[in-house]
C-alpha positions as a Markdown table, in Angstrom:
| # | Residue | x | y | z |
|---|---|---|---|---|
| 1 | Unk | 95.3 | 68.9 | 91.0 |
| 2 | Unk | 92.2 | 68.7 | 93.1 |
| 3 | Unk | 94.1 | 69.5 | 96.3 |
| 4 | Unk | 95.5 | 72.7 | 94.7 |
| 5 | Unk | 92.1 | 73.8 | 93.5 |
| 6 | Unk | 90.7 | 73.3 | 97.0 |
| 7 | Unk | 93.6 | 75.2 | 98.6 |
| 8 | Unk | 93.1 | 78.2 | 96.3 |
| 9 | Unk | 89.3 | 78.1 | 96.8 |
| 10 | Unk | 89.9 | 78.2 | 100.5 |
| 11 | Unk | 92.3 | 81.0 | 100.2 |
| 12 | Unk | 89.9 | 83.0 | 98.0 |
| 13 | Unk | 87.0 | 82.5 | 100.5 |
| 14 | Unk | 89.3 | 83.4 | 103.5 |
| 15 | Unk | 90.7 | 86.6 | 101.9 |
| 16 | Unk | 87.2 | 87.8 | 100.8 |
| 17 | Unk | 85.8 | 87.1 | 104.3 |
| 18 | Unk | 88.7 | 88.9 | 105.9 |
| 19 | Unk | 88.3 | 91.9 | 103.6 |
| 20 | Unk | 84.5 | 92.1 | 104.1 |
| 21 | Unk | 84.4 | 91.4 | 107.8 |
| 22 | Unk | 87.6 | 92.9 | 109.1 |
| 23 | Unk | 89.4 | 95.2 | 106.7 |
| 24 | Unk | 86.4 | 97.1 | 105.4 |
| 25 | Unk | 85.6 | 98.1 | 109.0 |
| 26 | Unk | 89.0 | 99.4 | 109.8 |
| 27 | Unk | 89.0 | 103.2 | 110.2 |
| 28 | Unk | 92.5 | 104.4 | 109.4 |
| 29 | Unk | 92.3 | 108.2 | 109.1 |
| 30 | Unk | 90.2 | 108.0 | 105.9 |
| 31 | Unk | 93.3 | 107.9 | 103.7 |
| 32 | Unk | 94.4 | 104.3 | 104.4 |
| 33 | Unk | 92.2 | 101.5 | 102.9 |
| 34 | Unk | 93.9 | 98.1 | 103.1 |
| 35 | Unk | 92.6 | 95.7 | 100.4 |
| 36 | Unk | 94.1 | 92.4 | 101.3 |
| 37 | Unk | 92.0 | 90.4 | 98.9 |
| 38 | Unk | 94.5 | 91.2 | 96.1 |
| 39 | Unk | 96.8 | 88.7 | 97.9 |
| 40 | Unk | 94.8 | 86.0 | 96.1 |
| 41 | Unk | 96.1 | 87.2 | 92.7 |
| 42 | Unk | 99.6 | 87.6 | 94.0 |
| 43 | Unk | 99.8 | 83.9 | 95.2 |
| 44 | Unk | 98.4 | 82.2 | 92.1 |
| 45 | Unk | 100.8 | 79.7 | 90.5 |
| 46 | Unk | 103.5 | 80.7 | 88.0 |
| 47 | Unk | 102.1 | 78.3 | 85.4 |
| 48 | Unk | 98.5 | 79.6 | 85.5 |
| 49 | Unk | 97.2 | 80.3 | 82.0 |
| 50 | Unk | 96.5 | 83.9 | 81.0 |
| 51 | Unk | 92.8 | 83.5 | 80.4 |
| 52 | Unk | 92.4 | 81.8 | 83.8 |
| 53 | Unk | 94.4 | 84.5 | 85.6 |
| 54 | Unk | 92.2 | 87.2 | 84.0 |
| 55 | Unk | 89.1 | 85.3 | 84.8 |
| 56 | Unk | 90.1 | 84.8 | 88.4 |
| 57 | Unk | 91.0 | 88.5 | 88.6 |
| 58 | Unk | 87.6 | 89.5 | 87.3 |
| 59 | Unk | 85.8 | 87.0 | 89.7 |
| 60 | Unk | 87.8 | 88.3 | 92.6 |
| 61 | Unk | 86.9 | 91.9 | 91.8 |
| 62 | Unk | 83.3 | 91.1 | 91.1 |
| 63 | Unk | 83.0 | 89.3 | 94.4 |
| 64 | Unk | 84.4 | 92.3 | 96.3 |
| 65 | Unk | 82.2 | 94.7 | 94.3 |
| 66 | Unk | 79.1 | 92.7 | 95.3 |
| 67 | Unk | 79.9 | 93.0 | 99.0 |
| 68 | Unk | 81.0 | 96.6 | 98.8 |
| 69 | Unk | 78.4 | 97.8 | 96.3 |
| 70 | Unk | 81.0 | 99.5 | 94.2 |
| 71 | Unk | 79.7 | 98.7 | 90.7 |
| 72 | Unk | 82.8 | 97.5 | 88.9 |
| 73 | Unk | 85.6 | 99.6 | 90.5 |
| 74 | Unk | 87.3 | 96.6 | 92.2 |
| 75 | Unk | 86.7 | 94.4 | 89.1 |
| 76 | Unk | 88.5 | 96.9 | 86.9 |
| 77 | Unk | 91.4 | 97.4 | 89.2 |
| 78 | Unk | 91.8 | 93.6 | 90.0 |
| 79 | Unk | 91.6 | 92.7 | 86.3 |
| 80 | Unk | 94.3 | 95.4 | 85.6 |
| 81 | Unk | 96.5 | 93.8 | 88.3 |
| 82 | Unk | 96.0 | 90.3 | 86.9 |
| 83 | Unk | 96.9 | 91.6 | 83.4 |
| 84 | Unk | 100.1 | 93.1 | 84.8 |
| 85 | Unk | 101.1 | 90.1 | 86.9 |
| 86 | Unk | 103.0 | 88.1 | 84.2 |
| 87 | Unk | 105.0 | 91.2 | 83.2 |
| 88 | Unk | 106.0 | 91.9 | 86.8 |
| 89 | Unk | 106.9 | 88.3 | 87.3 |
| 90 | Unk | 109.1 | 88.4 | 84.2 |
| 91 | Unk | 110.7 | 91.6 | 85.5 |
| 92 | Unk | 111.6 | 90.2 | 88.9 |
| 93 | Unk | 111.9 | 86.5 | 88.4 |
| 94 | Unk | 114.6 | 84.3 | 86.8 |
| 95 | Unk | 113.4 | 82.0 | 84.0 |
| 96 | Unk | 114.4 | 78.9 | 86.0 |
| 97 | Unk | 112.4 | 80.0 | 89.0 |
| 98 | Unk | 109.3 | 80.4 | 86.8 |
| 99 | Unk | 109.8 | 77.1 | 85.1 |
| 100 | Unk | 109.4 | 75.3 | 88.5 |
| 101 | Unk | 105.9 | 74.4 | 89.6 |
| 102 | Unk | 104.6 | 76.4 | 92.5 |
| 103 | Unk | 103.6 | 79.9 | 93.3 |
| 104 | Unk | 105.4 | 83.2 | 94.3 |
| 105 | Unk | 105.9 | 83.3 | 98.0 |
| 106 | Unk | 108.2 | 84.8 | 100.6 |
| 107 | Unk | 109.5 | 81.4 | 101.6 |
| 108 | Unk | 110.5 | 80.4 | 98.1 |
| 109 | Unk | 111.6 | 83.7 | 96.6 |
| 110 | Unk | 112.8 | 85.6 | 99.7 |
| 111 | Unk | 111.6 | 88.6 | 101.6 |
| 112 | Unk | 113.1 | 91.3 | 99.4 |
| 113 | Unk | 111.8 | 89.8 | 96.2 |
| 114 | Unk | 108.3 | 89.3 | 97.6 |
| 115 | Unk | 108.2 | 92.9 | 98.9 |
| 116 | Unk | 109.2 | 94.3 | 95.5 |
| 117 | Unk | 106.7 | 92.0 | 93.7 |
| 118 | Unk | 103.9 | 92.9 | 96.1 |
| 119 | Unk | 104.6 | 96.6 | 96.2 |
| 120 | Unk | 104.5 | 97.0 | 92.4 |
| 121 | Unk | 101.3 | 95.0 | 91.8 |
| 122 | Unk | 99.5 | 96.4 | 94.9 |
| 123 | Unk | 100.5 | 100.0 | 93.8 |
| 124 | Unk | 99.2 | 99.5 | 90.3 |
| 125 | Unk | 95.9 | 98.0 | 91.7 |
| 126 | Unk | 95.4 | 100.9 | 94.1 |
| 127 | Unk | 96.4 | 103.5 | 91.5 |
| 128 | Unk | 93.7 | 102.3 | 89.1 |
| 129 | Unk | 91.2 | 101.7 | 91.9 |
| 130 | Unk | 91.5 | 105.2 | 93.6 |
| 131 | Unk | 91.6 | 107.1 | 90.3 |
| 132 | Unk | 88.5 | 105.2 | 89.1 |
| 133 | Unk | 86.9 | 106.0 | 92.4 |
| 134 | Unk | 87.6 | 109.7 | 92.3 |
| 135 | Unk | 87.1 | 109.8 | 88.5 |
| 136 | Unk | 88.9 | 113.2 | 88.3 |
| 137 | Unk | 92.4 | 114.6 | 88.3 |
| 138 | Unk | 91.3 | 117.6 | 90.4 |
| 139 | Unk | 92.6 | 116.1 | 93.6 |
| 140 | Unk | 95.5 | 114.3 | 92.0 |
| 141 | Unk | 98.0 | 114.7 | 94.8 |
| 142 | Unk | 95.5 | 113.8 | 97.5 |
| 143 | Unk | 94.5 | 110.7 | 95.5 |
| 144 | Unk | 98.1 | 109.8 | 95.0 |
| 145 | Unk | 98.8 | 110.2 | 98.7 |
| 146 | Unk | 95.9 | 107.8 | 99.4 |
| 147 | Unk | 97.3 | 105.3 | 96.9 |
| 148 | Unk | 100.8 | 105.4 | 98.5 |
| 149 | Unk | 99.5 | 105.1 | 102.1 |
| 150 | Unk | 97.0 | 102.3 | 101.2 |
| 151 | Unk | 99.7 | 100.5 | 99.2 |
| 152 | Unk | 102.1 | 100.5 | 102.2 |
| 153 | Unk | 99.3 | 99.4 | 104.6 |
| 154 | Unk | 98.1 | 96.6 | 102.2 |
| 155 | Unk | 101.6 | 95.3 | 101.6 |
| 156 | Unk | 102.3 | 95.3 | 105.3 |
| 157 | Unk | 99.2 | 93.2 | 106.0 |
| 158 | Unk | 100.0 | 90.9 | 103.1 |
| 159 | Unk | 103.5 | 90.4 | 104.5 |
| 160 | Unk | 102.1 | 89.6 | 107.9 |
| 161 | Unk | 99.6 | 87.1 | 106.5 |
| 162 | Unk | 102.3 | 85.6 | 104.3 |
| 163 | Unk | 104.7 | 85.2 | 107.2 |
| 164 | Unk | 102.0 | 83.3 | 109.1 |
| 165 | Unk | 102.0 | 80.7 | 106.4 |
| 166 | Unk | 105.8 | 80.0 | 106.4 |
| 167 | Unk | 106.6 | 76.5 | 107.5 |
| 168 | Unk | 109.3 | 76.3 | 110.1 |
């Protein structure tokens, strides 16, 4: 139990540091904003309780909000993503896979499954984040374009990071 907590604490710190130090400083045409810190929510174990999942989603968002000075935008979007995660897992995962101990990963569930799982949750996170950020539907298609491009970029970076952790 203690080893798993330390592993996830290390993952949390690593992803937040990567987000703050590297990915926040990437200038990708103003339309693409990769937010890889959401990978923390994606990789949490299947058997995590709902209240803990929501609490970790809120903590993750609040941490990013603190560093980015965004006053609750990331908290709201990450909490929404954590709320949707069990439903997306039920949609894409067989019951026997979820009954096993462990966490969703490319190595266990396969590349196609992990891409679908990541794309849906990252898209929902970005959709809520960018519409909270713009707080209007005036530039709806421009905001939607930003959501799509950022979702693709974030998912690509998550896949790269996930492929680095695969044990040969």
